[in-house]
N, C-alpha and C positions, 0 to 999 in steps of 0.2 A: 503494499500499498504505500508506505515512503520508501523510494528506495536509498535515498541519499537524506543520510541525517547528520553524520559528521565529515566527510570526506569521501572524494571520488574512490575510494578504496570499499566504498559500500557498495557502489554500482560494481567493483569489478569482481568482489565475491560471491554476487547474486547471479551474475553470467557465467561463472564459471561452475554453476550448480547443471547447465545445461551446455556451456561451451566450455570443454574441457581443457583444451589445448588452447595456447598462449598466444600460437601464432593463428591468424584469421583471416577469414576472406572477406569480413568488415572493411569496407572500404575507409582505413584508416591509416593515417600514417604517424610515426610507425607502425605496420602490420603486426604486430603484437599487442596484448590486450595491457598485459602489465607493461612495458614500456612504454606505451601508450599513455597510460593513467600517472605514469610516474610523470613524463611532461605535462599530464595536465597542474598534477599538485606543485610541477614548479612553473607552474602558468606560462607554460611553452606552449599549451596545446587548449583548446575549448573543447569539455565536457559534452557540448553538445553536438561534437561531429560524432562521438558515437552514440549518443542517445537519440538521435535523431533516426537511427535505424533500427534500434532495437528498442524502444518507448513508445508507448501511444499515452498520453497523458492530455485527460480533459476535463478542464475546468467546468465548474455549474455556469460558467458565461459562455464556454463554447459549446453547451449544450442548450442553454437558451437560447442565443444567435442561430444556431444551425437549426435547431428542431421545436423551438417553445412557437407556441401561441398564446393569443391575448383572449381572456375572458369578457363578459360583460360589463367590467368594472375597470380594463385595462390592465390586471393581473396576468401576467405571464406564468403557464403550465406547459405541461408534456402529456401528449395522448399516448396512454398504454391502455392498448386492448380499447375497451370501453370507457375507462376510467380516465378522469383529469387529475395529474399528479402535481402537486406543486410542491416547489421550493420555497423553504421561508426567508422572509425577510431580516438581517441583520444587523443588529444595533449595537456598537461599542461604546462605552463609557469608562473616563479615566477616575478612580475614586482618589480622595488624598488623605492623608492621614500624617499627622506627625511622627517622625522620630524622636526628635526631641523630649516630646513628652512621655514618649516609652522609655526612654532611655534617662530620665531626669532623675536629681536626686529630690531632699525634701525642702531643700532651699528655691527647685526650679533649674538648678542649673545641668544643662545637658551633660551626659558623659559619651554620646556619641562621638565626638571626635577623639578625645583619649581612646575609647575602643577602637579606632581605628589606627591610632597611634600604636599600641600597643600589638593587634597583630602583625603591623607594620614588622615592628621591630623583633618579633619570633625570628629565630633563626631556622626552625624546622628541623633540626639538627638530626632526630628521628628518621627521618625520611631523605638524607643530604650524605648518608655516610658514604657515597661512592665520589665528593667533593676532593680535590687536594687537600682542603684544609685541614682531611680527618683519613683517608686514604694514604697508604704509603706508596710512593710510584712503583716500586719496585711489584706490588701485587696489583697494581691497575688492569694489567692484561690477563691476568691469571683466573682461572673459575675458581669459586661462584662468585671474586669480586667485579670481573667486568661487566656487570650488567648492572651493577651498586648504581653506576655514573650515571648513566642515561636513564633510568628506572627512577632514581632519585630525585632529579629535576622535573619529571613529569609529575610523579607522586607528590613531591613540595608544592607543586602548582596547583592540582588538584583538591589539597589539602586547603591552602588559604582561601581559593575559589568558593568551596564547600562553608567556610568559614562565614565568609561576608556574605554567602547567600542565606546561611542559617541565622546572621545577624539579621538581615531585613525580613526573613519571613515571622519568627516568633522569638521573644525573648526567652521563652521556655526552650524552643530547638537551639538559640544559640548556648544557652546556660547548659543545657545537656550535654553538647558537643563540648564545653569546655571542662566539664566535669569528665567526660570520656577522657578527652584527650590528657588530663591532667594526672588521672590517676595511670594510664598505659604509659606515661613520661617516668610515672615515678616507680614503677616496676622495671621498666627499661633500667633505670640508674640503680637500683639494686643488685639484679641481674651481673651487671656490668662489674658493679663492687666485687661480687663475687668471682670475675672473671669471664664472664659471658657475655658476647654482643649477639642480643638476640634480635636477629634479623631475617632470616629464611623461613618457609613451611607453616608447620601448624605451629610454632613458638609464636610467631605473630600474630597468629590468628588467635592462639591463647590469651595474650598480652591487651588485645583490643576485645576480649570479650566483656568486659564491662562486669566481670567478676571482683570479688577483696582481693585485697593484694596476697594476704594468708593464703588464700586461696589458689590463688594462680603461683605462688609457688612451691606449695606443696605439690603442684601437678610437674611442673618445670622440670624436673628428672625424670621422669615417665616421657614426658615429649621428646627431650633430649635423645633418648634412647631409641626410641622409634623414629626421630625423623634426624637422616643425617645433614638434611639440609639446613638444618636452623643452625648449625655449628658454624661459627665463623670466629678465625685465629685473632684475638685481640692484640698480637704481634702484629697485625697489618694495618692497625690504625694507631693514629697520634692520640692515645687514649686521654691523656690530660687536657687536651684540646676538645676533645668529647665532651668530657665531663663537665670543662667550664662551662662550654655552650649548652648544653643538657640542661646545668644548674639555673643557666639563665635562664632558659623556658619554662622551665617549675616554677622559678620564681614568679616571672611575667603573668604564668598562667593562674596561679596560686590568687595573685594580688587582683587579678580582674575579676575571678570567681566570688573572691571575698566583699568587692567593691558591689557584684551584681546581687549578691544572696536575700538583702533586703528588697529591691525590688520582685525579683525572682518570688519571693515570699508571698509578697503584697500581690502580686497577679494572680497567684494563685488562689488566694482568698478571697479576693474580688477583682472578677476581668475589668472591671470599669476602670480600673488604675492605668490599664494598657489601651494606649490612645487605639491603636490599631484593630484591636478587638472589641473597644466601645463603638468603633465606626462599623465595623462589622456587625454588632448587634442592630443599630441604627438602617443600616441597608438592607438586613432580613426585615426587619420590622416593617419598614417601607415596602420591600415587594409584596411582603404578606399580605399587605390591607391593600395594597393597589395605588398607593400614593407617591411610588420612584418616578424621578422625574425622565428617566429611562424609558418608561413602560408607555407604548403607543396608547391611545385613547380606549376607556374602559377595559383595557388589557391587565392582568394580573399574573404575577408569577407564579405559575401553577403547581412547579416543583422547583427546588434550586439543589443545584451540583456547586458543591465549593473544591477548588482543586489545589491543591498544596504539592510539594515536591518532598515532603517531609512527614512522614509519621509522627513524630513529634509534635509537630504542628497540628496533625489534623485530630491528635487526640486532645490536644490543648485546646482547641474551639469546639469540640466535643464536650467537653468538661465546663468550658466559657457557657456553652448553650445551654446545657443545665443548671448551670449557677445564675443565670439570668432569667430563668424562667423561676427558679427557686426564689428568686426576689421580685417576681412580678414585673419583670422590664421585658418578658417577652411571652407570648400565648402558652399556656400548658399545652393546649390541643396541638401545637406545633409537634411533629416526632422527627427524629432524625438518627443518624448513625453512623459511624466513623468505620470506614474498612479500607485496611492497609494489604499489602503484599502479605503479611505475617497472618492476616485476617482468615478463622476457620471456615467462615462458609461464605465466602464472595458469590456466589453464584445465586444462594438464596436470598441476600443482601439484595442483589441487582434484581433481583425479581420482584421483590416485596417495592424497589424505588421505581421500577418500570414495567410494570406486570404488561402492558399492551405491548409494548415494542419486543417484550421477549417471549409474548403467547403463555403468557401465567398468570392471565385473569381469572380464569377459574379456580386456579389454587389459592388465589392470594384476597383476604377478606378484607373490607375496609378499612377495618380496625388494625390491622397488620401493614399496611402500608404505610411509606415513607415519605415525609414530606422536603426533608434535608439531607444529601448524602454528602460524606465528606470525604472523598476516596484520596489518596495518594496516586501519581500518575501512573504507579507500577499496577497499581489495584484498578484503574480504569481505562487501560487500555484493553482495546478490542471486544469491548462491548457495548450494545445498543439499549440508549440512555434517553431516546428521542421522546418519551413521557415526558421529559422537562423543556423548559422553554429557556432556561436563566441558567449561566454559567457564572460561577464568580472565582476570579483568579487570583487568591490571596497573597501570593509571592510577586516579586518584580520578574518581569521577564528580560531576559539576556539573553536569547534569540528564541527564531519565530517557528521553529516548525513544532514545540510541543504546546503551544500554541494553536496551531491548525488544528494537532491532534485532539486537544480538549473539546475546542469547538466543535468540532467533527461527530463527537458523540451524539449531539442531539442535532447537529445542524444534517438532515438526511431527507432523502426523495420521500414525499408521501407523509411527512410530518404532519400531524393534526394542528400545530401551530403557523398562524399567520406569520410571526413574529419570536425572534430568537434574541437575548439579551446576553450580550458578555462583558462583565464588570473588571476592569483590572485597577488592582491597587500600584499607587504610586506613592513614594514618602517623600517628605520635605522635612527640609532642618528649619529651624528659628529663623536663620539667614536667607531663607528660600520662598517666604511668603506672598512676597511679592512679586515673584517670578513666574514667566510662562513655564507652560512645557517642554519646550525644547532646551531653555536656558536650564531646566532642573534633571533633565535626562542628562543633558551634558556635564553636569555637577556630579551626578552618580555614577555616568562612565569615568570623569578623572579621578575620583576619590577610589574606585575600583582599581582603573588600572595602574594608580602611584601605589597601593597595596599588592597587586600583582606584581609588579615590576616585571624583571625579565621572563620569569617563572609564566607571564600570558602568552607568549610569544608562541610556547608550545603546547599550550592548550589546544584540544578539539576548538571544532564550531560550537559544539553544544554546550561546553563547559566556561568559554570564554562569552565576552561580551561583546555586544555590536550594536555601535550606536546607532548607525541608518536606521536599522530593523525597531529597536525601541522607538525613536522618535514617529515612526509610521504608527506601533502599535495605539502609544498613549495621545497622538493627534487626529487619528483618524476615527470621523465618524462611521464610515463607510468600509466594511469588513473588506470589499474589493481591494480597494487600496492598498491593506494588509498584504494580502494574497499575490497581487503584484510585486510588493516587497520582497516576499519570500522566492519570487521566481528570478530577481534580479540578483538576490543572493547569492543562492545555489548555484546560477550559471548553468541550470539543466532545462531554460524553459525558453532560452535565444531565439529559437528560430517559429515559436508557435503565434507571434504576432506577425511575422510574414504570413505562414500559412494560413492563418485568418485572414489574413489582407486577400491572401488568391483566391479563397471560398467567396469572399464576398465578392470579387470582382468576376468569378466564376457566377453570381447569382445574379448582379446587378448590370452586369457587361460583357454577356456573352459572346458578342458579334464580335468586340475589341478582343476578348481571348482567342475568339477562334481565327482572328485574324492575325495575333501574333503567333499563335502556335503554327501557323501554317508557312511560315515565312522561312525561307535557308537563310536560319542564322539572322541574329537580331544587331544591327546595327544603327545607333542613334544618339544622339548626345543630349545632355543636360547641363544646367552652369550648378555650379558647387562653390562653396564659401573658401578655397584654398588657392593660394597666388600661383598657382602652377596646373599645368594640364594633367589628366591621369585615364587611361583605359582601363574598363574591367573586361577581362576575358577568360573563358572558361575552356579549360581542358579536359577530356574526358576520355576513359578506355573501360571497355567495360562497364561496371558498376561502380569503376573509382572515379570521380570528379573531382578537380580543385579550380575553385576563380582563383585570380592573381588581381591585386589592383598595381597596375605600373605607372608608377608616377615619372611626372617628365621632372626633372630637379636641372637646374643649368644646362636644360638640353641633353643630358643624359636619362637611357629609359632602366629604372630601376623596380624591382619590385617592391614595393610598399606593404603588402599584407596579402597574408594566402587564408586570414580570419574569415570563414565564411557569414557567421554572424553580424561582424563589422561591414563587409562587403554588402551585403543585403541592406543595409541600414544605410552605406553609401548612396547606392542607387536607386533607392525607395523615393517614391515620390507621389503626388495626387494625379489622376486619372487626367486631370486638366492640364499639368503641367506643360508648358510651352516648349518645343525643341529647339535648345539652342543652335545657332548661327553660328556654323564655320564653315572656311573657305575650305573646297575639294581638295587641296593639295594640301593642307595643314591635316585633314581629317585622314586621307590617304596614309602620309608619312607618320602619324601616332599609332595608326591601327597596325601597321605592316611593323614598324618596330616593336610594339607592344606585344603583338602574335610571336615574332622569334624569339622575343626574351622569354616568354610565357611557356613558349614551347620549349624550349631549351633547361627551362626549369622543371617541366614536368618529365620532359624525357629521362633529366635527372634523377627524377625523383621514383619514376617507374621501373629506372635502372636498379636504385638502392632498394627498393620494394622485392623485386626478384631476386637481386644479391642475396638478400636476408631470408627469403623462404628458401632460399636452396642451401644457404648457410644451415639454417635451422634444421633441413631435412637430410643434410648431408651426416650434423652433428646427431639429432634421432638415429639415423638409421646405423651409426659406427656402435653406440650406446646398445641399441637394439641387437644388432649381431653379435656384441659378445655376450650378452646374456644367452643368445641363442647357442653360441657355440660351448657356453658351459653346460647346458643342457645336453649337447648332443654328446661331448665327453661322457656324462652319466650315463644317458643313456646307452652308451656303447658298452658300458660295465654290468647292464644289467642283464639277467638273463630271463627270470619271470615275467612272462607274456603282459600279464594284466598290471605290471609296475611300468613295461614299456610304453604300452599304450596311453596310461594317465599319464607320463611325462613328454610322450609326441602332444598329447593334446595341448600340454604347458606351453610347449615350444609353439605350437599353430598360435596358441592365443598372444603369447609373446609375439610374435612374427606380425599379427596383424592388428595390432594394436596400433594409436598413433598420439594418444594424447599427452598433451606436454608433461602433466604431472609426475603419468607414468613413466615416461622418457628419461625425464629428472631422477626418477628411482636408479634406472638401471645405471644410468650415469653414476649415479653414488656408488653403486657394486660395483661399475669398471676402476671408477677412481681408488676404490678402497681394496682393490684386488681380491674381491667375495669369488671364489672357484668352487667348484665340488657338488659335495652335498649341501654346503652352506647355500649356493645359489639356488638348490630348490627349493630349502627351508624359505627365502627372501621371496621367491618367486611366487611361492604357495599364499606368503602373507600378503603380499602386493595385490596377487587377482583375488584374492578375499574382500580386502581394504576397499580396492574399487570397485568391485562389483562385475570384473571384467568377463568372468564366464558366461554370465547372464548377455552381456553385449556382444561376445564371439557368437552365442546361439542366435540373434537375432539379427547379425550381420548373415550368416548361414542362411537362416531363413528368408530374408529378403533375397539373397544372391538366386535362391531356389526357385523364388517367384518370378525372376527377372528371367530365369533361364525360360519357363514355361511360358 
């Protein structure tokens, strides 16, 4: 449903489910999926060059434009059989709350800035053991220490971003995280004093379990016996420096926890002390009684989903709703339930919240139904919740996909609701009350960027901050603008616009399109906003085509771009765009020189593709042949007929497979000099792991069908 969540490698991994080889006939350059995606990640190629061949992505706007009809009131619908199916209208609204009031002391002085300063001061030494400050250079390239450097920086960045997200999500979520971190740091320090550097495997899991210090220490010896990966030699580290920075982090965490304890106790007793929770109460009340200003006329919040990333926050909000009801500040008849990834009966809870969407109306009584569902993102994935018409996003959005997925839980074709609503919490500090949304978002981004520092550079898009998208979320009242923003960020829909334009051209100007398609090549001119001339020309061989933008700077013909989306945008124009006037000699000169330049580039490109494919096949052939030769030697020494037939079948399977991952395995066997019976064992394991026997049978059946 969402092929791209963190990086282009998400798309690669999904393609590999059915496109096992890396060498590909998909017309991309280089003609190797792994190499191409590496180029995309380096921003040398555009992912849309691949996606345009393997993905069909239709937004709701695409569907309505192509298949939509209007009813008597002007509302668009889709005709499905004899039924009219409507898509609900979507409305976004930003809800403000005061960070300074949530994190303020008895005198009203906000602790928010000092909390950020403390997080920035933390060395996160527990997650940075591979740094040169702690790991001795002679161990840096040795196992198991070699992974500490790259892993450490990634984990440190994740820990920072997680703390910042929890800080904004809720005071209890942040406080509980501090408490867990402090406990694990103290255990790590105790073990370090005893000569154990607790890093790998089950030992780290035990330290982070949240158990009492004494309980963890009593289990350490057992874990060390069972888990060799957990043992790191203290001699590999600058232990004194390690202890100094560890003690510094423990002290900072302890002081911060101590300062927050009175606030934590206060909001647990009375959530009205938490400005965000109080804002939440007011929103729920206004939605319930139909008085919230986001609601369309005579509408009300039938059911409400409150999304948060953190189970701690979900549980806190559930407890807060109960406390507000006990204090008479919310209606007693309002029913709610918290569901997290750890909840035992998620399916039953979902049915009680959305019985119609889950075909459970007969199994759920009115008394059992839930009005407010408080799921974490994990618990809310892949379920139908469209009995609801309102989504509250309690956490600050750093990036787009989660918001799209959350609202997608209720925004479904055939929804009974004419309108659905998404309310998004946005914090403000005491210095920002007079600022607009864009300025406040910029401040949040600057704060987060300052605390993350260089660690933010290596975070995945999901864990990092995206200013452009945040502004879209909190500014837009039309959700279509947010979806457009997602497409821009992902770079996965760059050609959707031109494709849509082509559909519109076919519908509105069929004669013009027919005339264009009937011409032997298209040669025309238009004005553009550059000081020099340029020619766009396309070369094609088979299914592989490359457009070239050839620019004439200082009279020389040079290729300025081969990016399809960039070139399409350059030549796009209105139907009534006038043809630019160019004298015949200039036109001919530019065209012929551009054609020569582009043709030379295309020939080189096709030559490189052919060379690459040949080398890949040659390399695959050598690796495969090595394994075949080893099997032949074993077969020659086997007398048992049944065993010989089995081995010969394995040989046939090896000879006919061309999957890139399997060939890589053969290459490893060749490099390591695996021979004799060891080759047989390895081949059996490879055949089983990649299901090669079934594929071999399918190929044989297909071949027999062709013969018939």
